[in-house]
PyMOL Python script that loads the backbone (N, CA, C, O; Angstrom):
from pymol import cmd

cmd.read_pdbstr("""\
ATOM      1  N   MET A   1     -21.321   9.295   7.191  1.00  0.00           N
ATOM      2  CA  MET A   1     -20.192   8.618   8.006  1.00  0.00           C
ATOM      3  C   MET A   1     -20.499   7.465   8.785  1.00  0.00           C
ATOM      4  O   MET A   1     -21.287   7.686   9.704  1.00  0.00           O
ATOM      5  N   SER A   2     -20.072   6.239   8.662  1.00  0.00           N
ATOM      6  CA  SER A   2     -20.377   5.145   9.641  1.00  0.00           C
ATOM      7  C   SER A   2     -19.991   5.084  10.823  1.00  0.00           C
ATOM      8  O   SER A   2     -19.139   5.931  11.093  1.00  0.00           O
ATOM      9  N   LEU A   3     -20.314   4.335  11.737  1.00  0.00           N
ATOM     10  CA  LEU A   3     -19.723   4.218  12.970  1.00  0.00           C
ATOM     11  C   LEU A   3     -18.672   3.916  13.124  1.00  0.00           C
ATOM     12  O   LEU A   3     -18.069   4.530  14.005  1.00  0.00           O
ATOM     13  N   THR A   4     -18.033   2.992  12.470  1.00  0.00           N
ATOM     14  CA  THR A   4     -16.778   2.486  12.132  1.00  0.00           C
ATOM     15  C   THR A   4     -15.653   3.542  11.958  1.00  0.00           C
ATOM     16  O   THR A   4     -14.583   3.616  12.563  1.00  0.00           O
ATOM     17  N   GLU A   5     -16.231   4.460  10.840  1.00  0.00           N
ATOM     18  CA  GLU A   5     -15.365   5.690  10.943  1.00  0.00           C
ATOM     19  C   GLU A   5     -15.250   6.585  11.941  1.00  0.00           C
ATOM     20  O   GLU A   5     -14.198   7.200  12.114  1.00  0.00           O
ATOM     21  N   ILE A   6     -16.435   6.773  12.788  1.00  0.00           N
ATOM     22  CA  ILE A   6     -16.582   7.768  13.968  1.00  0.00           C
ATOM     23  C   ILE A   6     -15.778   7.319  15.025  1.00  0.00           C
ATOM     24  O   ILE A   6     -14.979   8.109  15.526  1.00  0.00           O
ATOM     25  N   LEU A   7     -15.871   6.148  15.449  1.00  0.00           N
ATOM     26  CA  LEU A   7     -15.737   5.666  16.756  1.00  0.00           C
ATOM     27  C   LEU A   7     -14.120   5.710  17.097  1.00  0.00           C
ATOM     28  O   LEU A   7     -13.806   5.711  18.288  1.00  0.00           O
ATOM     29  N   PRO A   8     -12.973   5.751  15.980  1.00  0.00           N
ATOM     30  CA  PRO A   8     -11.503   6.026  16.377  1.00  0.00           C
ATOM     31  C   PRO A   8     -11.519   7.361  16.774  1.00  0.00           C
ATOM     32  O   PRO A   8     -11.104   7.633  17.900  1.00  0.00           O
ATOM     33  N   ARG A   9     -11.929   8.244  16.034  1.00  0.00           N
ATOM     34  CA  ARG A   9     -12.057   9.761  16.358  1.00  0.00           C
ATOM     35  C   ARG A   9     -12.660  10.217  17.647  1.00  0.00           C
ATOM     36  O   ARG A   9     -12.253  11.192  18.278  1.00  0.00           O
ATOM     37  N   VAL A  10     -13.815   9.326  18.054  1.00  0.00           N
ATOM     38  CA  VAL A  10     -14.457   9.730  19.267  1.00  0.00           C
ATOM     39  C   VAL A  10     -13.609   9.113  20.286  1.00  0.00           C
ATOM     40  O   VAL A  10     -13.460   9.783  21.308  1.00  0.00           O
ATOM     41  N   ARG A  11     -12.956   7.851  20.221  1.00  0.00           N
ATOM     42  CA  ARG A  11     -12.017   7.481  21.288  1.00  0.00           C
ATOM     43  C   ARG A  11     -10.741   8.940  21.460  1.00  0.00           C
ATOM     44  O   ARG A  11     -10.458   9.364  22.580  1.00  0.00           O
ATOM     45  N   ASN A  12     -10.329   9.327  20.627  1.00  0.00           N
ATOM     46  CA  ASN A  12      -9.336  10.417  20.746  1.00  0.00           C
ATOM     47  C   ASN A  12      -9.715  11.545  21.479  1.00  0.00           C
ATOM     48  O   ASN A  12      -8.843  12.149  22.103  1.00  0.00           O
ATOM     49  N   LEU A  13     -10.865  11.923  21.505  1.00  0.00           N
ATOM     50  CA  LEU A  13     -11.417  13.112  22.063  1.00  0.00           C
ATOM     51  C   LEU A  13     -10.863  13.054  23.605  1.00  0.00           C
ATOM     52  O   LEU A  13     -10.546  12.023  24.198  1.00  0.00           O
ATOM     53  N   ALA A  14     -10.819  14.280  24.081  1.00  0.00           N
ATOM     54  CA  ALA A  14     -10.668  14.436  25.607  1.00  0.00           C
ATOM     55  C   ALA A  14     -11.911  14.088  26.517  1.00  0.00           C
ATOM     56  O   ALA A  14     -13.022  14.298  26.030  1.00  0.00           O
ATOM     57  N   ALA A  15     -11.839  13.664  27.572  1.00  0.00           N
ATOM     58  CA  ALA A  15     -13.007  13.320  28.338  1.00  0.00           C
ATOM     59  C   ALA A  15     -14.108  14.084  28.342  1.00  0.00           C
ATOM     60  O   ALA A  15     -15.257  13.643  28.324  1.00  0.00           O
ATOM     61  N   ALA A  16     -13.719  15.513  28.371  1.00  0.00           N
ATOM     62  CA  ALA A  16     -14.828  16.578  28.530  1.00  0.00           C
ATOM     63  C   ALA A  16     -15.448  16.559  27.442  1.00  0.00           C
ATOM     64  O   ALA A  16     -16.676  16.534  27.516  1.00  0.00           O
ATOM     65  N   ASP A  17     -14.732  16.564  25.947  1.00  0.00           N
ATOM     66  CA  ASP A  17     -15.590  16.347  24.754  1.00  0.00           C
ATOM     67  C   ASP A  17     -16.299  15.080  24.551  1.00  0.00           C
ATOM     68  O   ASP A  17     -17.351  14.916  23.933  1.00  0.00           O
ATOM     69  N   LYS A  18     -15.560  14.181  25.175  1.00  0.00           N
ATOM     70  CA  LYS A  18     -16.583  12.693  25.198  1.00  0.00           C
ATOM     71  C   LYS A  18     -17.977  12.890  25.844  1.00  0.00           C
ATOM     72  O   LYS A  18     -19.017  12.536  25.290  1.00  0.00           O
ATOM     73  N   LEU A  19     -17.911  13.538  27.172  1.00  0.00           N
ATOM     74  CA  LEU A  19     -19.145  14.089  27.973  1.00  0.00           C
ATOM     75  C   LEU A  19     -19.849  14.818  27.209  1.00  0.00           C
ATOM     76  O   LEU A  19     -21.027  14.466  27.139  1.00  0.00           O
ATOM     77  N   ARG A  20     -19.466  15.988  26.421  1.00  0.00           N
ATOM     78  CA  ARG A  20     -20.439  16.744  25.991  1.00  0.00           C
ATOM     79  C   ARG A  20     -21.108  15.989  24.653  1.00  0.00           C
ATOM     80  O   ARG A  20     -22.255  16.278  24.314  1.00  0.00           O
ATOM     81  N   LEU A  21     -20.360  15.059  23.959  1.00  0.00           N
ATOM     82  CA  LEU A  21     -20.782  14.606  23.105  1.00  0.00           C
ATOM     83  C   LEU A  21     -21.968  13.494  23.526  1.00  0.00           C
ATOM     84  O   LEU A  21     -22.979  13.441  22.827  1.00  0.00           O
ATOM     85  N   ILE A  22     -21.854  12.819  24.408  1.00  0.00           N
ATOM     86  CA  ILE A  22     -22.824  12.104  25.039  1.00  0.00           C
ATOM     87  C   ILE A  22     -24.011  12.855  25.475  1.00  0.00           C
ATOM     88  O   ILE A  22     -25.070  12.226  25.459  1.00  0.00           O
ATOM     89  N   GLY A  23     -24.036  14.065  25.857  1.00  0.00           N
ATOM     90  CA  GLY A  23     -25.140  14.766  25.981  1.00  0.00           C
ATOM     91  C   GLY A  23     -25.723  15.365  24.980  1.00  0.00           C
ATOM     92  O   GLY A  23     -26.913  15.665  25.070  1.00  0.00           O
ATOM     93  N   ILE A  24     -24.903  15.680  23.717  1.00  0.00           N
ATOM     94  CA  ILE A  24     -25.627  16.062  22.582  1.00  0.00           C
ATOM     95  C   ILE A  24     -26.435  14.790  21.868  1.00  0.00           C
ATOM     96  O   ILE A  24     -27.496  14.933  21.261  1.00  0.00           O
ATOM     97  N   LEU A  25     -25.878  13.766  22.015  1.00  0.00           N
ATOM     98  CA  LEU A  25     -26.584  12.485  21.483  1.00  0.00           C
ATOM     99  C   LEU A  25     -27.811  12.126  22.169  1.00  0.00           C
ATOM    100  O   LEU A  25     -28.889  11.935  21.606  1.00  0.00           O
ATOM    101  N   ALA A  26     -27.578  12.039  23.496  1.00  0.00           N
ATOM    102  CA  ALA A  26     -28.660  11.818  24.283  1.00  0.00           C
ATOM    103  C   ALA A  26     -29.929  12.713  24.040  1.00  0.00           C
ATOM    104  O   ALA A  26     -31.048  12.209  23.943  1.00  0.00           O
ATOM    105  N   GLU A  27     -29.679  14.217  23.936  1.00  0.00           N
ATOM    106  CA  GLU A  27     -30.774  14.927  23.641  1.00  0.00           C
ATOM    107  C   GLU A  27     -31.514  14.755  22.223  1.00  0.00           C
ATOM    108  O   GLU A  27     -32.720  14.950  22.073  1.00  0.00           O
ATOM    109  N   GLU A  28     -30.510  14.311  21.064  1.00  0.00           N
ATOM    110  CA  GLU A  28     -31.333  14.044  20.140  1.00  0.00           C
ATOM    111  C   GLU A  28     -31.845  12.650  19.840  1.00  0.00           C
ATOM    112  O   GLU A  28     -32.507  12.400  18.832  1.00  0.00           O
ATOM    113  N   VAL A  29     -31.530  11.799  20.709  1.00  0.00           N
ATOM    114  CA  VAL A  29     -32.077  10.258  20.583  1.00  0.00           C
ATOM    115  C   VAL A  29     -33.468  10.527  21.540  1.00  0.00           C
ATOM    116  O   VAL A  29     -34.488   9.865  21.350  1.00  0.00           O
ATOM    117  N   ALA A  30     -33.382  11.537  22.544  1.00  0.00           N
ATOM    118  CA  ALA A  30     -34.612  11.497  23.659  1.00  0.00           C
ATOM    119  C   ALA A  30     -35.817  11.702  22.973  1.00  0.00           C
ATOM    120  O   ALA A  30     -36.775  11.106  23.466  1.00  0.00           O
ATOM    121  N   ALA A  31     -36.041  12.373  21.980  1.00  0.00           N
ATOM    122  CA  ALA A  31     -37.444  12.820  21.069  1.00  0.00           C
ATOM    123  C   ALA A  31     -37.510  11.842  20.447  1.00  0.00           C
ATOM    124  O   ALA A  31     -38.706  11.648  20.227  1.00  0.00           O
ATOM    125  N   ASP A  32     -36.700  10.793  19.852  1.00  0.00           N
ATOM    126  CA  ASP A  32     -37.191   9.574  19.059  1.00  0.00           C
ATOM    127  C   ASP A  32     -37.730   8.457  19.787  1.00  0.00           C
ATOM    128  O   ASP A  32     -38.699   7.810  19.388  1.00  0.00           O
ATOM    129  N   VAL A  33     -36.914   8.159  21.183  1.00  0.00           N
ATOM    130  CA  VAL A  33     -37.094   7.071  21.966  1.00  0.00           C
ATOM    131  C   VAL A  33     -38.494   7.662  22.792  1.00  0.00           C
ATOM    132  O   VAL A  33     -39.502   6.957  22.763  1.00  0.00           O
ATOM    133  N   ALA A  34     -38.514   8.680  23.360  1.00  0.00           N
ATOM    134  CA  ALA A  34     -39.584   9.107  24.003  1.00  0.00           C
ATOM    135  C   ALA A  34     -40.235  10.461  23.816  1.00  0.00           C
ATOM    136  O   ALA A  34     -40.077  11.462  24.514  1.00  0.00           O
ATOM    137  N   PRO A  35     -41.033  10.299  22.692  1.00  0.00           N
ATOM    138  CA  PRO A  35     -41.674  11.839  22.297  1.00  0.00           C
ATOM    139  C   PRO A  35     -42.587  12.162  23.223  1.00  0.00           C
ATOM    140  O   PRO A  35     -43.652  12.615  22.804  1.00  0.00           O
ATOM    141  N   LEU A  36     -42.444  12.048  24.303  1.00  0.00           N
ATOM    142  CA  LEU A  36     -43.559  12.856  25.447  1.00  0.00           C
ATOM    143  C   LEU A  36     -43.229  14.329  25.865  1.00  0.00           C
ATOM    144  O   LEU A  36     -42.095  14.645  26.227  1.00  0.00           O
ATOM    145  N   GLU A  37     -44.145  15.111  25.806  1.00  0.00           N
ATOM    146  CA  GLU A  37     -43.994  16.541  26.087  1.00  0.00           C
ATOM    147  C   GLU A  37     -44.003  16.624  27.608  1.00  0.00           C
ATOM    148  O   GLU A  37     -44.557  15.754  28.280  1.00  0.00           O
ATOM    149  N   SER A  38     -43.219  17.961  28.294  1.00  0.00           N
ATOM    150  CA  SER A  38     -43.077  17.973  29.522  1.00  0.00           C
ATOM    151  C   SER A  38     -44.256  18.744  30.050  1.00  0.00           C
ATOM    152  O   SER A  38     -44.464  18.715  31.263  1.00  0.00           O
ATOM    153  N   ASP A  39     -45.110  19.488  29.191  1.00  0.00           N
ATOM    154  CA  ASP A  39     -46.181  20.126  29.590  1.00  0.00           C
ATOM    155  C   ASP A  39     -47.503  19.585  29.506  1.00  0.00           C
ATOM    156  O   ASP A  39     -48.568  20.160  29.729  1.00  0.00           O
ATOM    157  N   ARG A  40     -47.280  18.308  29.126  1.00  0.00           N
ATOM    158  CA  ARG A  40     -48.941  17.431  29.002  1.00  0.00           C
ATOM    159  C   ARG A  40     -49.072  16.357  29.922  1.00  0.00           C
ATOM    160  O   ARG A  40     -48.085  15.888  30.490  1.00  0.00           O
ATOM    161  N   THR A  41     -50.422  15.865  30.137  1.00  0.00           N
ATOM    162  CA  THR A  41     -50.798  14.898  30.803  1.00  0.00           C
ATOM    163  C   THR A  41     -51.032  13.653  30.160  1.00  0.00           C
ATOM    164  O   THR A  41     -51.812  13.700  29.208  1.00  0.00           O
ATOM    165  N   TYR A  42     -50.568  12.607  30.439  1.00  0.00           N
ATOM    166  CA  TYR A  42     -50.727  11.146  29.641  1.00  0.00           C
ATOM    167  C   TYR A  42     -51.360  10.062  30.742  1.00  0.00           C
ATOM    168  O   TYR A  42     -51.003  10.024  31.920  1.00  0.00           O
ATOM    169  N   VAL A  43     -52.242   9.294  30.217  1.00  0.00           N
ATOM    170  CA  VAL A  43     -52.909   8.369  30.757  1.00  0.00           C
ATOM    171  C   VAL A  43     -52.108   7.186  30.991  1.00  0.00           C
ATOM    172  O   VAL A  43     -51.466   6.845  29.998  1.00  0.00           O
ATOM    173  N   VAL A  44     -51.964   6.478  31.995  1.00  0.00           N
ATOM    174  CA  VAL A  44     -51.253   5.398  32.219  1.00  0.00           C
ATOM    175  C   VAL A  44     -51.924   4.472  32.459  1.00  0.00           C
ATOM    176  O   VAL A  44     -52.630   4.697  33.443  1.00  0.00           O
ATOM    177  N   ALA A  45     -52.094   3.297  31.947  1.00  0.00           N
ATOM    178  CA  ALA A  45     -52.996   1.974  32.383  1.00  0.00           C
ATOM    179  C   ALA A  45     -52.397   1.357  33.657  1.00  0.00           C
ATOM    180  O   ALA A  45     -51.211   1.031  33.626  1.00  0.00           O
ATOM    181  N   THR A  46     -52.998   1.200  34.587  1.00  0.00           N
ATOM    182  CA  THR A  46     -52.639   0.435  35.747  1.00  0.00           C
ATOM    183  C   THR A  46     -53.669  -0.232  36.320  1.00  0.00           C
ATOM    184  O   THR A  46     -54.771   0.272  36.102  1.00  0.00           O
ATOM    185  N   PRO A  47     -53.648  -1.330  37.068  1.00  0.00           N
ATOM    186  CA  PRO A  47     -54.732  -2.006  37.854  1.00  0.00           C
ATOM    187  C   PRO A  47     -54.833  -1.469  39.311  1.00  0.00           C
ATOM    188  O   PRO A  47     -55.314  -2.136  40.227  1.00  0.00           O
ATOM    189  N   VAL A  48     -54.354  -0.239  39.447  1.00  0.00           N
ATOM    190  CA  VAL A  48     -54.494   0.302  40.833  1.00  0.00           C
ATOM    191  C   VAL A  48     -56.069   0.492  40.999  1.00  0.00           C
ATOM    192  O   VAL A  48     -56.662  -0.066  41.923  1.00  0.00           O
ATOM    193  N   PHE A  49     -56.757   1.340  40.025  1.00  0.00           N
ATOM    194  CA  PHE A  49     -57.848   1.757  40.395  1.00  0.00           C
ATOM    195  C   PHE A  49     -59.111   1.107  39.856  1.00  0.00           C
ATOM    196  O   PHE A  49     -60.252   1.564  39.910  1.00  0.00           O
ATOM    197  N   GLU A  50     -58.662  -0.158  39.270  1.00  0.00           N
ATOM    198  CA  GLU A  50     -59.526  -1.142  38.604  1.00  0.00           C
ATOM    199  C   GLU A  50     -60.418  -1.828  39.585  1.00  0.00           C
ATOM    200  O   GLU A  50     -59.801  -2.355  40.511  1.00  0.00           O
ATOM    201  N   PRO A  51     -61.650  -1.946  39.612  1.00  0.00           N
ATOM    202  CA  PRO A  51     -62.491  -2.572  40.401  1.00  0.00           C
ATOM    203  C   PRO A  51     -62.032  -3.942  40.546  1.00  0.00           C
ATOM    204  O   PRO A  51     -61.796  -4.630  39.552  1.00  0.00           O
ATOM    205  N   GLY A  52     -61.893  -4.375  41.730  1.00  0.00           N
ATOM    206  CA  GLY A  52     -61.628  -6.061  41.994  1.00  0.00           C
ATOM    207  C   GLY A  52     -60.029  -6.366  41.962  1.00  0.00           C
ATOM    208  O   GLY A  52     -59.563  -7.461  42.276  1.00  0.00           O
ATOM    209  N   ALA A  53     -59.283  -5.297  41.557  1.00  0.00           N
ATOM    210  CA  ALA A  53     -57.932  -5.596  41.073  1.00  0.00           C
ATOM    211  C   ALA A  53     -57.108  -6.339  42.372  1.00  0.00           C
ATOM    212  O   ALA A  53     -56.444  -7.372  42.279  1.00  0.00           O
ATOM    213  N   ALA A  54     -57.340  -5.507  43.647  1.00  0.00           N
ATOM    214  CA  ALA A  54     -56.753  -5.862  44.923  1.00  0.00           C
ATOM    215  C   ALA A  54     -57.295  -7.275  45.298  1.00  0.00           C
ATOM    216  O   ALA A  54     -56.529  -8.108  45.783  1.00  0.00           O
ATOM    217  N   GLU A  55     -58.442  -7.516  45.105  1.00  0.00           N
ATOM    218  CA  GLU A  55     -59.073  -8.892  45.551  1.00  0.00           C
ATOM    219  C   GLU A  55     -58.333  -9.904  44.551  1.00  0.00           C
ATOM    220  O   GLU A  55     -57.743 -10.870  45.036  1.00  0.00           O
ATOM    221  N   ALA A  56     -58.354  -9.695  43.120  1.00  0.00           N
ATOM    222  CA  ALA A  56     -57.869 -10.562  42.268  1.00  0.00           C
ATOM    223  C   ALA A  56     -56.181 -10.967  42.670  1.00  0.00           C
ATOM    224  O   ALA A  56     -55.636 -12.071  42.652  1.00  0.00           O
ATOM    225  N   LEU A  57     -55.607  -9.573  43.039  1.00  0.00           N
ATOM    226  CA  LEU A  57     -54.158 -10.192  43.265  1.00  0.00           C
ATOM    227  C   LEU A  57     -53.902 -10.877  44.836  1.00  0.00           C
ATOM    228  O   LEU A  57     -52.870 -11.467  45.157  1.00  0.00           O
ATOM    229  N   MET A  58     -54.787 -10.712  45.501  1.00  0.00           N
ATOM    230  CA  MET A  58     -54.822 -11.293  46.904  1.00  0.00           C
ATOM    231  C   MET A  58     -55.152 -12.829  46.409  1.00  0.00           C
ATOM    232  O   MET A  58     -54.290 -13.663  46.689  1.00  0.00           O
ATOM    233  N   ASP A  59     -56.259 -13.256  45.736  1.00  0.00           N
ATOM    234  CA  ASP A  59     -56.615 -14.699  45.351  1.00  0.00           C
ATOM    235  C   ASP A  59     -55.407 -15.377  44.664  1.00  0.00           C
ATOM    236  O   ASP A  59     -55.106 -16.543  44.917  1.00  0.00           O
ATOM    237  N   ALA A  60     -54.753 -14.643  43.826  1.00  0.00           N
ATOM    238  CA  ALA A  60     -53.377 -14.914  43.269  1.00  0.00           C
ATOM    239  C   ALA A  60     -52.275 -15.317  44.270  1.00  0.00           C
ATOM    240  O   ALA A  60     -51.663 -16.383  44.197  1.00  0.00           O
ATOM    241  N   LEU A  61     -52.079 -14.398  45.185  1.00  0.00           N
ATOM    242  CA  LEU A  61     -50.997 -14.716  46.194  1.00  0.00           C
ATOM    243  C   LEU A  61     -51.584 -15.996  46.845  1.00  0.00           C
ATOM    244  O   LEU A  61     -50.889 -16.997  46.668  1.00  0.00           O
ATOM    245  N   ARG A  62     -52.673 -16.163  47.533  1.00  0.00           N
ATOM    246  CA  ARG A  62     -53.260 -17.014  48.107  1.00  0.00           C
ATOM    247  C   ARG A  62     -53.082 -18.542  47.612  1.00  0.00           C
ATOM    248  O   ARG A  62     -52.974 -19.522  48.349  1.00  0.00           O
ATOM    249  N   VAL A  63     -53.074 -18.525  46.149  1.00  0.00           N
ATOM    250  CA  VAL A  63     -52.949 -20.003  45.758  1.00  0.00           C
ATOM    251  C   VAL A  63     -51.750 -20.218  44.938  1.00  0.00           C
ATOM    252  O   VAL A  63     -51.655 -21.198  44.198  1.00  0.00           O
ATOM    253  N   ALA A  64     -50.540 -19.039  45.086  1.00  0.00           N
ATOM    254  CA  ALA A  64     -49.396 -19.163  44.542  1.00  0.00           C
ATOM    255  C   ALA A  64     -48.674 -20.236  45.483  1.00  0.00           C
ATOM    256  O   ALA A  64     -48.930 -20.213  46.686  1.00  0.00           O
ATOM    257  N   PRO A  65     -47.740 -21.215  44.941  1.00  0.00           N
ATOM    258  CA  PRO A  65     -46.826 -21.940  45.727  1.00  0.00           C
ATOM    259  C   PRO A  65     -45.869 -21.204  46.660  1.00  0.00           C
ATOM    260  O   PRO A  65     -45.183 -20.284  46.214  1.00  0.00           O
ATOM    261  N   GLN A  66     -45.801 -21.562  47.892  1.00  0.00           N
ATOM    262  CA  GLN A  66     -44.728 -20.859  48.532  1.00  0.00           C
ATOM    263  C   GLN A  66     -43.260 -21.385  48.502  1.00  0.00           C
ATOM    264  O   GLN A  66     -42.935 -22.565  48.375  1.00  0.00           O
ATOM    265  N   GLY A  67     -42.417 -20.298  48.642  1.00  0.00           N
ATOM    266  CA  GLY A  67     -40.958 -20.759  48.511  1.00  0.00           C
ATOM    267  C   GLY A  67     -40.681 -20.645  47.553  1.00  0.00           C
ATOM    268  O   GLY A  67     -39.542 -20.950  47.200  1.00  0.00           O
TER     269      GLY A  67
END
""", "prot")
cmd.dss("prot")
cmd.show_as("cartoon", "prot")
cmd.util.cbc("prot")
cmd.orient("prot")
């Protein structure tokens, strides 16, 4: 079934059913979009703990044009 076939039917749903449909679709899409598991630890790369990161940022801010 295509989206153009589904939309008219969805528009005719009651508000509560639309909200329920949103929840169902969000749960189904969440696994595809963000396949992270809640009970695991993931490494996130940030410059926070990189040696010299703060100094490099301060240098960049000093030479940046004001205003």
